[in-house]
C-alpha positions as CSV (number, residue, x, y, z in Angstrom):
1,M,20.3,-74.0,2.6
2,A,21.4,-74.8,-0.9
3,S,24.3,-76.4,-2.3
4,V,26.5,-76.7,-5.5
5,F,29.1,-79.0,-6.4
6,L,32.1,-78.6,-8.2
7,T,34.2,-80.7,-10.1
8,E,36.9,-78.1,-9.9
9,A,37.1,-75.1,-7.9
10,L,39.6,-72.4,-7.0
11,L,39.5,-71.9,-3.0
12,P,41.8,-69.5,-0.9
13,E,44.6,-72.2,-0.4
14,G,44.4,-73.4,-4.2
15,W,43.0,-75.7,-6.7
16,A,40.8,-78.3,-4.8
17,Q,38.5,-81.2,-6.6
18,N,35.4,-82.6,-6.2
19,V,34.1,-78.9,-3.9
20,R,30.7,-79.1,-2.5
21,L,29.7,-75.4,-1.5
22,V,26.6,-75.1,1.0
23,T,25.2,-71.9,1.0
24,E,22.6,-70.3,3.7
25,G,21.3,-66.5,4.3
26,G,23.6,-65.4,1.5
27,L,27.3,-66.4,3.2
28,I,28.5,-69.7,1.9
29,A,28.4,-72.0,5.3
30,A,30.3,-74.9,4.4
31,V,33.5,-75.5,2.0
32,Q,33.9,-79.7,1.4
33,P,36.4,-80.6,-0.7
34,G,37.3,-84.1,-2.1
35,A,33.4,-84.7,-1.4
36,A,30.8,-86.9,-3.2
37,A,28.1,-85.1,-4.7
38,A,24.8,-85.1,-3.0
39,P,21.5,-85.9,-4.9
40,D,19.9,-82.3,-4.8
41,D,23.7,-80.6,-5.5
42,E,23.3,-78.4,-8.6
43,R,26.3,-79.2,-10.7
44,H,29.0,-77.5,-12.5
45,A,32.8,-78.2,-14.4
46,I,34.5,-74.8,-12.9
47,G,34.1,-72.4,-9.9
48,V,36.0,-69.9,-9.1
49,P,35.3,-66.7,-6.8
50,G,33.3,-63.5,-8.8
51,L,35.0,-60.5,-9.2
52,P,34.9,-57.0,-7.4
53,N,34.3,-54.1,-9.8
54,L,35.8,-51.3,-7.5
55,H,35.0,-48.4,-9.8
56,S,31.9,-47.9,-12.5
57,H,30.2,-44.8,-13.7
58,A,27.0,-47.2,-14.9
59,F,25.3,-44.6,-16.1
60,Q,27.9,-43.9,-18.8
61,R,27.3,-47.4,-20.5
62,G,24.5,-45.6,-22.5
63,M,27.5,-43.5,-24.4
64,A,29.5,-46.1,-25.3
65,G,31.2,-45.4,-28.7
66,L,29.7,-42.1,-28.9
67,S,33.3,-40.3,-28.5
68,E,34.8,-41.9,-31.2
69,V,34.9,-39.1,-34.2
70,R,38.0,-37.4,-34.1
71,G,37.6,-33.8,-33.4
72,P,38.9,-30.1,-34.7
73,V,42.0,-30.3,-32.1
74,S,43.9,-32.9,-29.9
75,D,40.9,-35.8,-28.4
76,S,41.7,-36.5,-24.8
77,F,40.0,-37.0,-21.7
78,W,38.9,-33.1,-21.3
79,T,37.2,-33.5,-25.0
80,W,35.9,-36.7,-23.7
81,R,34.8,-35.4,-20.8
82,E,32.5,-32.3,-22.5
83,V,31.3,-35.4,-24.7
84,M,30.0,-37.0,-21.6
85,Y,28.4,-33.9,-19.8
86,R,26.2,-33.5,-22.9
87,F,25.0,-37.1,-22.8
88,L,23.9,-36.8,-19.3
89,D,22.5,-33.3,-19.8
90,A,18.8,-34.6,-20.1
91,M,18.8,-37.9,-18.5
92,T,16.1,-38.3,-15.9
93,P,16.0,-40.4,-13.0
94,D,13.9,-43.5,-15.2
95,D,16.8,-43.2,-17.4
96,V,19.6,-43.7,-15.0
97,E,18.1,-46.8,-13.3
98,A,17.4,-48.4,-16.8
99,V,20.8,-48.0,-17.9
100,C,22.5,-49.0,-14.6
101,A,20.3,-51.9,-15.3
102,Q,21.8,-52.9,-18.2
103,A,25.4,-52.3,-17.3
104,Y,25.0,-54.6,-14.4
105,A,23.5,-57.1,-16.2
106,E,26.7,-57.0,-18.3
107,M,28.9,-57.4,-15.6
108,L,27.5,-60.2,-14.0
109,E,27.8,-61.7,-17.2
110,G,31.4,-61.0,-17.4
111,G,31.8,-61.9,-14.4
112,F,31.3,-59.7,-11.6
113,T,29.7,-60.2,-9.0
114,R,29.7,-56.6,-7.0
115,V,30.3,-52.9,-8.2
116,G,31.4,-49.9,-6.6
117,E,29.4,-46.9,-8.0
118,F,31.3,-44.0,-7.8
119,H,27.8,-42.1,-7.7
120,Y,28.2,-38.5,-8.9
121,L,25.2,-37.7,-11.2
122,H,23.3,-36.2,-7.7
123,H,20.8,-33.6,-9.1
124,D,17.5,-32.6,-12.4
125,P,18.7,-31.2,-15.2
126,D,18.6,-27.8,-14.1
127,G,21.1,-28.6,-11.5
128,Q,18.7,-28.4,-8.6
129,P,18.4,-31.3,-5.9
130,Y,15.4,-33.4,-6.1
131,A,13.1,-33.4,-3.4
132,E,14.3,-36.9,-2.2
133,P,18.1,-35.9,-2.2
134,S,18.8,-39.4,-2.6
135,E,16.9,-39.8,-5.9
136,M,19.2,-40.8,-8.1
137,A,21.1,-43.4,-5.4
138,Q,17.4,-44.9,-5.1
139,R,17.6,-45.5,-8.8
140,V,21.0,-47.4,-8.6
141,G,19.8,-49.0,-5.8
142,A,16.8,-50.4,-7.7
143,A,19.3,-51.0,-10.9
144,A,21.1,-53.8,-7.7
145,A,18.4,-54.9,-6.8
146,L,16.8,-55.6,-10.0
147,T,20.2,-57.1,-11.5
148,G,21.2,-59.1,-8.2
149,I,24.8,-57.5,-8.2
150,G,26.3,-56.6,-5.1
151,L,26.4,-53.1,-4.2
152,T,28.7,-50.5,-2.8
153,L,27.3,-47.3,-3.0
154,L,29.7,-44.5,-3.0
155,P,28.3,-41.1,-2.8
156,V,30.6,-38.8,-4.4
157,F,31.2,-34.9,-3.1
158,Y,31.9,-32.7,-5.6
159,A,32.6,-28.6,-5.3
160,H,34.5,-27.2,-7.7
161,G,35.2,-27.1,-11.3
162,G,39.4,-27.1,-10.9
163,F,42.2,-26.4,-8.1
164,S,41.8,-23.1,-6.1
165,E,38.1,-23.6,-6.3
166,V,37.1,-22.6,-9.8
167,P,33.6,-22.2,-9.7
168,P,31.9,-25.4,-11.4
169,T,30.8,-25.4,-15.3
170,H,27.6,-25.4,-16.4
171,G,28.2,-29.3,-17.1
172,Q,28.6,-29.9,-13.8
173,R,26.2,-28.6,-12.3
174,R,24.2,-32.2,-11.5
175,F,26.8,-32.9,-9.7
176,I,27.4,-30.0,-7.2
177,N,27.0,-30.1,-3.6
178,S,27.6,-28.4,-0.5
179,L,29.1,-30.3,2.7
180,D,25.6,-30.1,4.2
181,G,23.8,-30.9,1.4
182,F,26.5,-33.8,0.7
183,A,25.7,-34.9,4.1
184,R,22.0,-35.3,3.6
185,L,22.6,-37.3,0.8
186,L,25.1,-39.4,2.6
187,E,22.1,-40.3,5.2
188,A,19.7,-40.9,2.8
189,S,22.1,-43.2,0.8
190,R,22.2,-45.2,4.1
191,R,18.5,-46.3,3.6
192,V,19.0,-47.3,0.2
193,V,21.8,-50.0,0.9
194,A,19.9,-50.7,3.8
195,A,17.4,-52.2,1.9
196,L,19.7,-54.1,-0.3
197,E,21.0,-57.9,0.9
198,G,24.9,-57.2,1.5
199,G,24.8,-53.6,0.4
200,M,27.9,-51.4,1.6
201,L,28.4,-47.6,1.9
202,G,31.9,-45.4,1.5
203,V,32.1,-41.6,0.7
204,A,33.9,-40.2,-2.6
205,P,35.2,-36.8,-2.6
206,H,35.5,-36.7,-6.5
207,S,39.0,-35.5,-7.0
208,L,41.4,-32.8,-5.6
209,R,40.7,-30.7,-8.2
210,A,36.8,-30.7,-7.2
211,V,37.3,-30.4,-3.6
212,T,39.2,-28.2,-1.1
213,P,41.7,-29.4,1.8
214,G,39.0,-29.1,4.1
215,E,36.4,-30.3,2.6
216,L,38.4,-33.5,1.8
217,A,39.0,-34.1,5.6
218,A,35.3,-33.1,6.4
219,V,34.1,-36.0,3.6
220,A,36.7,-38.3,4.5
221,S,35.6,-38.2,8.6
222,L,31.4,-38.4,7.3
223,L,32.4,-42.2,7.3
224,P,34.9,-42.9,9.6
225,N,35.3,-46.6,9.3
226,G,34.4,-46.9,5.8
227,P,36.1,-46.9,2.2
228,V,36.7,-43.8,1.0
229,H,37.4,-43.4,-3.1
230,I,39.0,-40.6,-4.7
231,H,40.3,-40.0,-8.6
232,V,43.8,-38.7,-8.5
233,A,46.7,-38.6,-11.0
234,E,44.7,-39.9,-14.3
235,Q,45.7,-37.4,-16.4
236,L,49.5,-34.9,-16.8
237,R,47.2,-32.0,-17.2
238,E,46.3,-32.9,-13.5
239,V,49.4,-33.7,-12.1
240,E,50.4,-30.0,-13.5
241,D,47.6,-28.0,-12.4
242,C,48.1,-29.6,-8.7
243,L,51.7,-28.4,-8.7
244,A,50.7,-25.1,-10.2
245,W,48.1,-25.2,-7.0
246,S,50.0,-26.6,-4.3
247,G,53.8,-27.3,-5.3
248,A,53.2,-30.9,-5.0
249,R,51.7,-34.0,-7.3
250,P,48.5,-35.1,-6.8
251,V,49.9,-38.6,-4.6
252,E,52.3,-36.5,-2.8
253,W,50.3,-34.1,-1.7
254,L,47.8,-36.6,-0.3
255,L,50.4,-38.7,0.9
256,D,51.8,-35.6,2.9
257,H,48.0,-34.2,4.2
258,A,45.2,-36.9,4.4
259,P,45.6,-39.8,6.9
260,V,45.4,-42.8,3.7
261,D,45.7,-46.1,5.0
262,G,43.8,-49.3,3.9
263,R,40.6,-48.2,3.9
264,W,41.5,-45.8,1.1
265,C,41.5,-46.7,-2.8
266,L,43.4,-44.3,-5.5
267,I,41.2,-44.5,-8.3
268,H,43.8,-44.4,-11.4
269,A,47.2,-43.4,-9.6
270,T,48.6,-43.5,-13.2
271,H,51.1,-40.6,-13.0
272,M,53.4,-41.3,-10.0
273,T,57.2,-41.3,-9.4
274,L,58.9,-44.3,-8.3
275,G,58.7,-42.2,-4.7
276,E,55.3,-41.8,-4.9
277,T,54.7,-45.5,-5.6
278,H,56.5,-46.7,-2.6
279,R,54.7,-44.3,-0.4
280,L,51.3,-45.3,-1.5
281,A,51.9,-48.9,-1.5
282,G,53.4,-48.5,2.2
283,T,50.3,-46.9,2.9
284,G,48.1,-50.3,2.4
285,A,45.5,-48.0,0.0
286,I,44.2,-50.0,-2.5
287,A,45.4,-48.7,-6.2
288,G,41.8,-48.8,-8.1
289,L,42.8,-49.7,-11.7
290,C,40.3,-49.0,-14.9
291,P,42.4,-50.5,-17.8
292,V,40.0,-50.9,-20.7
293,T,38.8,-47.1,-19.5
294,E,42.2,-45.6,-19.1
295,A,43.4,-46.9,-22.5
296,N,40.4,-46.3,-24.5
297,L,40.6,-42.3,-22.9
298,G,44.3,-42.1,-23.7
299,D,45.5,-41.8,-19.6
300,G,48.7,-43.3,-19.8
301,I,49.6,-46.7,-18.0
302,F,49.8,-47.3,-14.4
303,P,53.0,-48.5,-12.9
304,G,52.3,-51.9,-12.2
305,V,55.8,-53.6,-12.0
306,D,57.0,-50.6,-10.0
307,W,53.9,-51.5,-7.7
308,L,54.0,-54.9,-7.3
309,A,58.0,-54.6,-6.1
310,A,57.0,-52.2,-3.6
311,H,53.8,-54.8,-2.9
312,G,50.8,-52.6,-3.3
313,R,47.5,-54.0,-3.7
314,Y,45.4,-53.1,-6.3
315,G,42.1,-53.8,-7.8
316,V,40.3,-53.5,-11.1
317,G,36.9,-51.3,-12.6
318,T,35.2,-50.6,-15.6
319,D,35.0,-47.1,-14.7
320,S,33.1,-45.4,-18.3
321,N,31.8,-49.1,-18.9
322,V,33.2,-48.8,-22.6
323,A,33.6,-52.6,-21.6
324,T,31.8,-54.8,-18.2
325,D,33.6,-57.8,-19.1
326,A,36.4,-59.2,-15.8
327,A,38.8,-61.0,-17.7
328,Q,39.1,-57.6,-20.3
329,E,40.1,-55.8,-17.5
330,L,43.0,-58.1,-16.2
331,R,44.4,-58.6,-19.5
332,Q,44.6,-55.2,-20.3
333,L,46.5,-54.8,-17.4
334,E,48.9,-57.2,-18.4
335,Y,48.6,-56.2,-22.2
336,A,49.6,-52.2,-21.0
337,Q,52.7,-53.5,-18.9
338,R,54.4,-55.7,-21.7
339,L,53.5,-52.8,-24.4
340,A,55.4,-50.3,-21.9
341,R,58.3,-52.7,-21.2
342,R,58.5,-54.7,-24.1
343,A,58.3,-57.9,-22.3
344,R,55.8,-60.1,-20.9
345,N,54.3,-62.4,-17.8
346,L,55.1,-58.9,-15.7
347,M,52.1,-58.6,-13.0
348,A,53.0,-62.4,-12.3
349,G,55.5,-61.3,-9.9
350,E,57.7,-64.5,-8.6
351,P,59.1,-66.5,-11.5
352,G,57.1,-70.0,-12.3
353,T,53.8,-68.4,-11.2
354,S,50.8,-68.2,-13.9
355,T,50.1,-64.7,-14.3
356,G,46.0,-65.4,-15.1
357,R,46.1,-66.9,-11.7
358,A,48.2,-63.7,-9.8
359,L,46.1,-61.0,-11.9
360,F,43.0,-62.9,-10.6
361,T,43.5,-63.4,-7.0
362,T,45.0,-60.2,-6.5
363,A,42.6,-58.2,-8.1
364,L,39.7,-60.3,-5.9
365,H,41.6,-59.5,-2.5
366,G,42.0,-55.9,-3.6
367,G,38.7,-55.3,-4.7
368,T,36.9,-56.9,-1.8
369,A,38.9,-54.9,0.4
370,A,38.3,-51.6,-1.4
371,L,34.7,-52.1,-1.4
372,G,34.1,-53.2,2.4
373,A,33.0,-56.3,1.7
374,G,34.8,-58.7,3.9
375,P,36.3,-61.8,3.7
376,S,37.2,-62.9,-0.3
377,G,37.3,-66.0,-1.9
378,L,35.5,-69.4,-1.6
379,Q,35.3,-69.8,2.2
380,A,33.1,-69.9,4.9
381,G,31.4,-67.2,6.0
382,A,32.2,-65.1,3.0
383,A,29.2,-63.7,0.6
384,A,28.2,-66.7,-1.8
385,D,29.5,-64.9,-4.3
386,F,30.7,-67.1,-7.7
387,V,30.9,-67.9,-11.4
388,T,31.4,-71.3,-13.1
389,L,33.2,-71.9,-16.7
390,R,32.7,-73.7,-19.1
391,A,35.1,-76.7,-19.4
392,D,34.0,-77.4,-22.8
393,H,35.0,-73.7,-24.2
394,P,37.8,-74.4,-26.9
395,C,40.4,-72.2,-24.3
396,L,39.8,-74.3,-21.2
397,A,39.3,-77.6,-23.0
398,H,41.3,-80.4,-21.3
399,R,43.5,-77.3,-18.7
400,H,43.3,-77.5,-15.1
401,G,44.0,-75.6,-12.2
402,D,45.9,-72.2,-13.4
403,R,45.9,-72.6,-16.8
404,L,42.0,-72.2,-16.3
405,L,42.5,-68.7,-15.2
406,D,45.3,-67.9,-18.3
407,G,42.7,-69.6,-20.4
408,W,39.7,-67.1,-19.5
409,I,41.7,-64.4,-19.0
410,F,44.0,-64.6,-22.4
411,G,41.9,-66.6,-24.8
412,A,38.8,-66.9,-24.0
413,D,35.3,-64.9,-24.9
414,R,32.8,-63.9,-22.7
415,R,31.0,-67.4,-23.8
416,V,33.1,-69.0,-20.9
417,V,31.1,-67.4,-18.2
418,D,28.3,-70.5,-17.5
419,G,26.9,-69.1,-14.3
420,V,27.5,-66.5,-11.4
421,W,26.2,-66.4,-8.3
422,V,25.6,-63.5,-5.6
423,R,24.9,-64.2,-2.3
424,G,23.7,-68.1,-3.3
425,R,21.3,-66.3,-5.6
426,Q,21.8,-67.1,-9.4
427,C,21.4,-64.5,-11.6
428,V,23.1,-65.5,-14.7
429,A,22.4,-69.1,-16.0
430,D,23.8,-70.5,-19.5
431,G,26.0,-67.4,-19.6
432,R,22.7,-65.1,-19.7
433,H,21.4,-63.1,-16.9
434,V,17.9,-64.7,-15.9
435,A,16.3,-61.0,-16.5
436,R,18.4,-60.3,-20.0
437,E,15.2,-59.5,-22.2
438,P,13.1,-56.8,-20.4
439,I,16.2,-55.6,-19.2
440,A,17.5,-54.5,-22.9
441,A,14.6,-54.2,-24.2
442,R,14.2,-50.7,-21.4
443,Y,17.5,-50.2,-22.1
444,A,16.9,-50.0,-25.8
445,E,13.4,-47.6,-25.5
446,T,15.8,-45.6,-23.1
447,I,18.8,-45.2,-25.8
448,R,16.3,-44.1,-28.3
449,R,14.9,-41.4,-26.5
450,L,17.9,-39.9,-25.0
451,M,19.6,-40.1,-28.7
452,A,16.9,-38.5,-30.4
453,T,16.8,-35.7,-27.8
């Protein structure tokens, strides 16, 4: 049993003063507001729950910045994808583990405490399964164990290169599975998460273009009570191709043909009609938004204001990991809405509501639900996942309550994060991951080799 004393903390019922968090067995055993600090308490100024990162392709952290050269034709997601295929061509399991560890350490330093790893890099460079089908998943698990981040592993089923069962391309050879092969991978992945404290498992049919209707139903049924994550409506070309294939838009097709409910997380869902937006929100499904990646790829802008009006749930993720910062994702989400609508404080919802608080708490609850991670927030029975902030950071100076969140999200840099705990284990101290140096050294050597390949 251990305890942390927080001068000010965000609890489910609101901000409280002089809060003792007592942790035991990875969970919060007690929350004591208005308490006196005990002699052995570790003391910090400001405490908030850690945020879940509901969508990550961690290996892509290694290629951040490599696609920022203008090509001979108009650049888009589709040209970026070709760069990504070339980058992963030679990645070994050791490489994947090293890059994932770097990404996860950075996420922790940026205020994330759990990651949903949308894991689709399964096979060897020739596209052949490893002798152990979960070889790559084990490396993801090893990176999570090393860094301490909570992991919801989302093995991806990927079978086709496009709608109408278009054959996969050479660049997709390391992703492809049959249903039988995926079932074996999923069973092996159970063992990966079972070895991790707080590890969770879900399934991820990659997208409507990569699975048939029958395969989608089969994959979703393999884990009847677990999370189901799927890419959908990220790109206009995807919408047009789906219309040509089925006569329906991607979100429309899913709502008409799949049992979409609260265990589903639709990643991106960028291009929806108003009718689709209201229908999807009504299912209780979570919109998995990745604002920085969506901006980097030129995807478009999620209809956030309409989604809020329909009482939709959302969480945020880092996707391609060009950035690994919780506040940056929330900031970009709000700023994109401002640019689209030429107005301010749009994701706050009700008048008088702090935009930072609204973004933070909505992403906390939505992301936690999307990752199957149990109760959220600083309350007894929840995972002991929390972040402490520096009261002496210029953007937090002499601020209290919701102004702390507004200062963090809209004004501060990563130096505002002081400490991060996951299941009661401190992973970040004085703003640095406790194993930053060896993780960074291994990562640098991995990138040196990959860049020379």
